FIVONU-431205 format. One record per residue (C-alpha): x, y, z; residue in three letters. Coordinates in pm, whole numbers, padded with zeros to 5 digits, always signed. Each point is the difference from the previous one (the first is absolute). Layout:
FIVONU-431205
XYZALA
...
END
This chain:
FIVONU-431205
+01370+01058-00475MET
-00224+00073-00287ASN
-00041+00353-00125GLU
-00337+00141+00117MET
-00164+00098-00320ILE
-00323+00200+00049PRO
-00293-00204-00098LEU
-00319+00110-00150SER
-00318-00108+00171ASP
-00107-00215-00304PRO
+00350-00183-00001HIS
-00021-00074+00369ARG
-00355-00133-00025LYS
+00098-00203-00308SER
+00300-00147+00182LEU
-00217-00099+00295LEU
-00265-00152-00227GLN
+00269-00208-00176ASP
+00144-00114+00332PHE
-00335-00111+00125LYS
-00076-00167-00336ALA
+00330-00187+00005PHE
-00091-00164+00331TYR
-00380-00029-00043LEU
+00031-00364-00133LYS
+00376-00061-00016PRO
+00157-00287-00192ASP
+00349-00091-00138ALA
-00098+00096-00357ALA
-00066+00370+00096SER
+00349+00046+00141LEU
+00128+00174-00309GLU
-00215+00297+00088ARG
+00223+00053+00304ALA
+00264+00173-00204ASP
-00248+00270-00093ARG
-00108+00045+00356LEU
+00320-00037+00208TYR
+00345+00151-00035THR
+00300-00234-00071GLN
+00127+00070+00360ASP
-00326-00077+00169ILE
+00024-00071+00381GLU
-00268-00228+00130PHE
-00068-00095+00353ARG
-00251-00209+00191ASP
+00015-00183+00332PRO
+00190-00287-00147LEU
+00215+00150-00286HIS
+00215+00294-00100THR
+00065+00000-00379ILE
+00212+00233-00216HIS
-00034+00039-00376GLY
-00269-00081-00249ILE
+00139-00339-00102LEU
+00002-00127+00355ALA
-00342+00149+00055PHE
-00152-00161-00304LYS
+00161-00329+00103SER
-00159+00029+00344TYR
-00347+00087-00143LEU
+00025-00293-00236LYS
+00059-00235+00297SER
-00285+00148+00189VAL
-00244-00036-00292TYR
+00094-00365-00062THR
-00063-00099+00367GLY
-00345+00125+00100PRO
-00288-00059-00220THR
-00268+00256-00070ASP
+00160+00300+00170ILE
-00198+00319-00030ARG
+00009+00357+00151PHE
-00285+00223+00103GLU
+00106+00364+00065TYR
-00166+00158+00296LEU
+00149+00345+00031ASP
+00286+00221-00118GLU
+00179+00317+00103GLN
+00253+00171-00213CYS
+00240+00288-00029GLY
+00200+00128-00290GLU
+00262-00284+00017HIS
-00158-00262+00229TRP
-00316-00208+00060ALA
-00132-00238+00267CYS
-00255-00248-00113ILE
-00196-00233+00232THR
-00117-00338-00144TRP
-00132-00335+00065VAL
+00152-00290-00182ALA
-00198-00324-00040THR
+00206-00309-00089TYR
+00017-00376+00009ARG
+00310-00208+00047HIS
+00002-00374+00026GLY
+00233-00005+00298ALA
-00193+00258+00203LEU
-00347-00037+00157GLY
-00086-00321-00176GLY
-00011+00173-00332GLY
-00293+00218+00087ARG
-00019+00374-00092THR
+00173+00217+00256LEU
+00000+00381+00049GLU
+00284+00225+00094LEU
-00025+00376+00073ARG
+00297+00227-00065GLY
+00130+00331-00112THR
+00244+00088-00268THR
+00209+00325+00001GLN
+00155+00101-00329ILE
+00235+00287-00085ARG
+00033+00116-00361PHE
+00121+00245-00250THR
-00119-00087-00351ASP
+00012-00370+00112ARG
+00009-00173+00334ILE
+00338-00027+00163TYR
-00102-00119+00347TYR
-00270-00245+00113GLN
-00060-00132+00351GLU
-00287-00231+00080ASP
-00121-00025+00362PHE
-00200-00308+00110PHE
-00016-00247+00285ASP
+00206-00311-00081VAL
-00167-00203+00259GLY
-00343+00069-00158ALA
+00139-00074-00338MET
+00191-00324+00073VAL
+00060-00118+00353TYR
-00346-00034+00129GLN
-00102-00213-00313HIS
+00285-00256+00036LEU
-00119-00347+00115PRO
+00214-00034+00314VAL
+00081+00372+00077LEU
-00343+00141-00084GLY
-00188-00120+00312PRO
+00283+00126+00219ILE
-00005+00341-00155VAL
-00376+00023+00022ARG
+00015-00100+00373TYR
+00261+00270+00067ILE
-00206+00258-00184ASN
-00317-00093+00203ARG
+00203+00022+00331ARG
+00147+00338-00080ILE
-00328+00147-00111SER
-00177-00066+00319ARG
END
């Protein structure tokens, strides 16, 4: 567990701004900035992954940024406390294997915990909305199920 160092308001605001800037228009070249933002023992979770350590995390991000093309984040809202923050966002992305290569949107929320740097990040999003409903064979089936359930 990371020691809970009291943070000044300016430091907390700066950390959140740096976090949002890091993901605003991410690419593989910007990964070196991760060392200034995250602790060496970062724990990252999303609906598909659990990753421990900065090297594994940077490797994961590099693989993400070389797959989709033109991924961008728009931040909608944030709530924060002394050592935590929740940020809602919309990601727009294109991927040749999804949705015929057209631009897609995904809504999500990120929870971070931090001291002087981020030691825990968990991203929450709908994997079906991100991937499954945009696959050529599975997509129509998922969309059909979604329509049936929403009646």
